N, CA, C and O atoms as a GROMACS GRO file, in nm:
protein
  208
    1UNK      N    1   2.744  -1.194  -8.870
    1UNK     CA    2   2.812  -1.159  -8.780
    1UNK      C    3   3.003  -1.189  -8.819
    1UNK      O    4   3.061  -1.292  -8.850
    2UNK      N    5   3.046  -1.066  -8.800
    2UNK     CA    6   3.183  -1.027  -8.813
    2UNK      C    7   3.265  -1.181  -8.679
    2UNK      O    8   3.215  -1.227  -8.576
    3UNK      N    9   3.379  -1.208  -8.737
    3UNK     CA   10   3.460  -1.269  -8.651
    3UNK      C   11   3.479  -1.222  -8.547
    3UNK      O   12   3.451  -1.300  -8.456
    4UNK      N   13   3.529  -1.093  -8.505
    4UNK     CA   14   3.518  -1.005  -8.388
    4UNK      C   15   3.446  -1.002  -8.308
    4UNK      O   16   3.488  -1.008  -8.193
    5UNK      N   17   3.292  -0.992  -8.336
    5UNK     CA   18   3.170  -1.023  -8.282
    5UNK      C   19   3.156  -1.132  -8.194
    5UNK      O   20   3.116  -1.131  -8.078
    6UNK      N   21   3.209  -1.260  -8.290
    6UNK     CA   22   3.184  -1.383  -8.253
    6UNK      C   23   3.264  -1.408  -8.136
    6UNK      O   24   3.221  -1.454  -8.030
    7UNK      N   25   3.390  -1.374  -8.160
    7UNK     CA   26   3.496  -1.360  -8.079
    7UNK      C   27   3.470  -1.293  -7.916
    7UNK      O   28   3.515  -1.329  -7.807
    8UNK      N   29   3.401  -1.212  -7.945
    8UNK     CA   30   3.378  -1.129  -7.802
    8UNK      C   31   3.263  -1.174  -7.747
    8UNK      O   32   3.252  -1.120  -7.638
    9UNK      N   33   3.144  -1.267  -7.773
    9UNK     CA   34   3.051  -1.339  -7.741
    9UNK      C   35   3.118  -1.449  -7.694
    9UNK      O   36   3.073  -1.490  -7.587
   10UNK      N   37   3.236  -1.528  -7.750
   10UNK     CA   38   3.277  -1.632  -7.712
   10UNK      C   39   3.380  -1.611  -7.559
   10UNK      O   40   3.398  -1.690  -7.467
   11UNK      N   41   3.423  -1.499  -7.577
   11UNK     CA   42   3.501  -1.481  -7.465
   11UNK      C   43   3.434  -1.460  -7.326
   11UNK      O   44   3.476  -1.510  -7.222
   12UNK      N   45   3.303  -1.362  -7.338
   12UNK     CA   46   3.221  -1.295  -7.238
   12UNK      C   47   3.150  -1.426  -7.236
   12UNK      O   48   3.189  -1.530  -7.182
   13UNK      N   49   3.031  -1.405  -7.307
   13UNK     CA   50   2.891  -1.511  -7.245
   13UNK      C   51   2.904  -1.644  -7.258
   13UNK      O   52   2.850  -1.724  -7.181
   14UNK      N   53   3.000  -1.686  -7.386
   14UNK     CA   54   3.014  -1.803  -7.418
   14UNK      C   55   3.082  -1.859  -7.320
   14UNK      O   56   3.045  -1.973  -7.289
   15UNK      N   57   3.176  -1.809  -7.256
   15UNK     CA   58   3.245  -1.877  -7.153
   15UNK      C   59   3.148  -1.892  -7.039
   15UNK      O   60   3.153  -1.999  -6.978
   16UNK      N   61   3.057  -1.800  -7.000
   16UNK     CA   62   2.991  -1.798  -6.856
   16UNK      C   63   2.880  -1.886  -6.880
   16UNK      O   64   2.820  -1.916  -6.777
   17UNK      N   65   2.833  -1.940  -6.996
   17UNK     CA   66   2.738  -2.046  -7.037
   17UNK      C   67   2.825  -2.155  -7.053
   17UNK      O   68   2.760  -2.257  -7.075
   18UNK      N   69   2.964  -2.177  -7.051
   18UNK     CA   70   2.998  -2.290  -7.072
   18UNK      C   71   3.041  -2.351  -6.906
   18UNK      O   72   3.043  -2.470  -6.873
   19UNK      N   73   3.072  -2.237  -6.821
   19UNK     CA   74   3.114  -2.250  -6.669
   19UNK      C   75   2.973  -2.315  -6.620
   19UNK      O   76   2.976  -2.423  -6.560
   20UNK      N   77   2.857  -2.255  -6.644
   20UNK     CA   78   2.732  -2.258  -6.572
   20UNK      C   79   2.696  -2.427  -6.616
   20UNK      O   80   2.689  -2.514  -6.529
   21UNK      N   81   2.679  -2.455  -6.745
   21UNK     CA   82   2.701  -2.625  -6.765
   21UNK      C   83   2.748  -2.691  -6.711
   21UNK      O   84   2.702  -2.790  -6.654
   22UNK      N   85   2.862  -2.649  -6.716
   22UNK     CA   86   2.983  -2.775  -6.621
   22UNK      C   87   2.984  -2.750  -6.508
   22UNK      O   88   3.069  -2.812  -6.443
   23UNK      N   89   2.905  -2.664  -6.441
   23UNK     CA   90   2.856  -2.678  -6.233
   23UNK      C   91   2.746  -2.739  -6.253
   23UNK      O   92   2.704  -2.801  -6.156
   24UNK      N   93   2.679  -2.742  -6.356
   24UNK     CA   94   2.506  -2.819  -6.352
   24UNK      C   95   2.546  -2.968  -6.364
   24UNK      O   96   2.490  -3.063  -6.310
   25UNK      N   97   2.675  -2.969  -6.460
   25UNK     CA   98   2.664  -3.140  -6.519
   25UNK      C   99   2.731  -3.196  -6.376
   25UNK      O  100   2.712  -3.306  -6.324
   26UNK      N  101   2.802  -3.102  -6.334
   26UNK     CA  102   2.907  -3.186  -6.212
   26UNK      C  103   2.830  -3.185  -6.090
   26UNK      O  104   2.876  -3.273  -6.018
   27UNK      N  105   2.728  -3.123  -6.028
   27UNK     CA  106   2.636  -3.111  -5.946
   27UNK      C  107   2.519  -3.223  -5.962
   27UNK      O  108   2.489  -3.297  -5.868
   28UNK      N  109   2.454  -3.229  -6.094
   28UNK     CA  110   2.370  -3.343  -6.103
   28UNK      C  111   2.366  -3.482  -6.038
   28UNK      O  112   2.260  -3.509  -5.981
   29UNK      N  113   2.444  -3.556  -6.036
   29UNK     CA  114   2.430  -3.661  -5.982
   29UNK      C  115   2.411  -3.624  -5.811
   29UNK      O  116   2.327  -3.694  -5.756
   30UNK      N  117   2.475  -3.532  -5.730
   30UNK     CA  118   2.462  -3.513  -5.616
   30UNK      C  119   2.326  -3.491  -5.569
   30UNK      O  120   2.299  -3.500  -5.449
   31UNK      N  121   2.247  -3.464  -5.649
   31UNK     CA  122   2.090  -3.432  -5.608
   31UNK      C  123   2.034  -3.527  -5.529
   31UNK      O  124   2.045  -3.642  -5.572
   32UNK      N  125   1.976  -3.511  -5.424
   32UNK     CA  126   1.904  -3.581  -5.293
   32UNK      C  127   1.806  -3.698  -5.420
   32UNK      O  128   1.820  -3.820  -5.416
   33UNK      N  129   1.732  -3.642  -5.502
   33UNK     CA  130   1.657  -3.740  -5.552
   33UNK      C  131   1.708  -3.852  -5.648
   33UNK      O  132   1.641  -3.945  -5.693
   34UNK      N  133   1.850  -3.821  -5.672
   34UNK     CA  134   1.906  -3.923  -5.747
   34UNK      C  135   1.975  -4.056  -5.653
   34UNK      O  136   2.034  -4.154  -5.700
   35UNK      N  137   1.959  -4.037  -5.559
   35UNK     CA  138   2.033  -4.130  -5.428
   35UNK      C  139   2.009  -4.248  -5.502
   35UNK      O  140   2.083  -4.309  -5.579
   36UNK      N  141   1.880  -4.275  -5.461
   36UNK     CA  142   1.805  -4.435  -5.551
   36UNK      C  143   1.924  -4.487  -5.638
   36UNK      O  144   2.012  -4.572  -5.625
   37UNK      N  145   1.881  -4.387  -5.742
   37UNK     CA  146   1.976  -4.443  -5.890
   37UNK      C  147   2.102  -4.475  -5.885
   37UNK      O  148   2.142  -4.575  -5.943
   38UNK      N  149   2.193  -4.386  -5.806
   38UNK     CA  150   2.314  -4.397  -5.821
   38UNK      C  151   2.328  -4.498  -5.687
   38UNK      O  152   2.443  -4.513  -5.646
   39UNK      N  153   2.238  -4.555  -5.628
   39UNK     CA  154   2.287  -4.675  -5.528
   39UNK      C  155   2.246  -4.768  -5.604
   39UNK      O  156   2.328  -4.860  -5.605
   40UNK      N  157   2.141  -4.791  -5.682
   40UNK     CA  158   2.126  -4.898  -5.792
   40UNK      C  159   2.237  -4.937  -5.892
   40UNK      O  160   2.268  -5.053  -5.917
   41UNK      N  161   2.298  -4.818  -5.952
   41UNK     CA  162   2.398  -4.834  -6.030
   41UNK      C  163   2.540  -4.882  -6.001
   41UNK      O  164   2.618  -4.933  -6.082
   42UNK      N  165   2.561  -4.856  -5.861
   42UNK     CA  166   2.664  -4.897  -5.778
   42UNK      C  167   2.631  -5.034  -5.767
   42UNK      O  168   2.684  -5.100  -5.856
   43UNK      N  169   2.576  -5.087  -5.704
   43UNK     CA  170   2.505  -5.221  -5.733
   43UNK      C  171   2.505  -5.331  -5.783
   43UNK      O  172   2.520  -5.443  -5.734
   44UNK      N  173   2.480  -5.278  -5.934
   44UNK     CA  174   2.452  -5.313  -6.024
   44UNK      C  175   2.557  -5.433  -6.050
   44UNK      O  176   2.510  -5.544  -6.073
   45UNK      N  177   2.703  -5.416  -6.047
   45UNK     CA  178   2.779  -5.546  -6.076
   45UNK      C  179   2.760  -5.680  -5.970
   45UNK      O  180   2.802  -5.794  -5.989
   46UNK      N  181   2.684  -5.628  -5.850
   46UNK     CA  182   2.668  -5.744  -5.768
   46UNK      C  183   2.528  -5.819  -5.777
   46UNK      O  184   2.490  -5.907  -5.699
   47UNK      N  185   2.453  -5.766  -5.890
   47UNK     CA  186   2.327  -5.820  -5.905
   47UNK      C  187   2.312  -6.005  -5.931
   47UNK      O  188   2.222  -6.077  -5.888
   48UNK      N  189   2.415  -6.039  -6.004
   48UNK     CA  190   2.377  -6.159  -6.031
   48UNK      C  191   2.508  -6.250  -5.936
   48UNK      O  192   2.544  -6.365  -5.958
   49UNK      N  193   2.554  -6.171  -5.845
   49UNK     CA  194   2.675  -6.253  -5.742
   49UNK      C  195   2.605  -6.328  -5.640
   49UNK      O  196   2.537  -6.280  -5.549
   50UNK      N  197   2.636  -6.493  -5.671
   50UNK     CA  198   2.568  -6.593  -5.615
   50UNK      C  199   2.626  -6.574  -5.442
   50UNK      O  200   2.552  -6.607  -5.349
   51UNK      N  201   2.741  -6.529  -5.423
   51UNK     CA  202   2.805  -6.551  -5.277
   51UNK      C  203   2.749  -6.435  -5.170
   51UNK      O  204   2.809  -6.415  -5.065
   52UNK      N  205   2.646  -6.372  -5.201
   52UNK     CA  206   2.590  -6.260  -5.153
   52UNK      C  207   2.468  -6.281  -5.057
   52UNK      O  208   2.410  -6.185  -5.008
   0.00000   0.00000   0.00000
């Protein structure tokens, strides 16, 4: 493949693929099924707390 062909691919489909990957990775923690794991991670620092 020539440089121009690779540049054209990156400017069109590559950009679309990176945008879709970005949006997927941003939305992944907000899934309803991830709620329990997110709450566990948020409260992990209080696990060994003696005052709670």
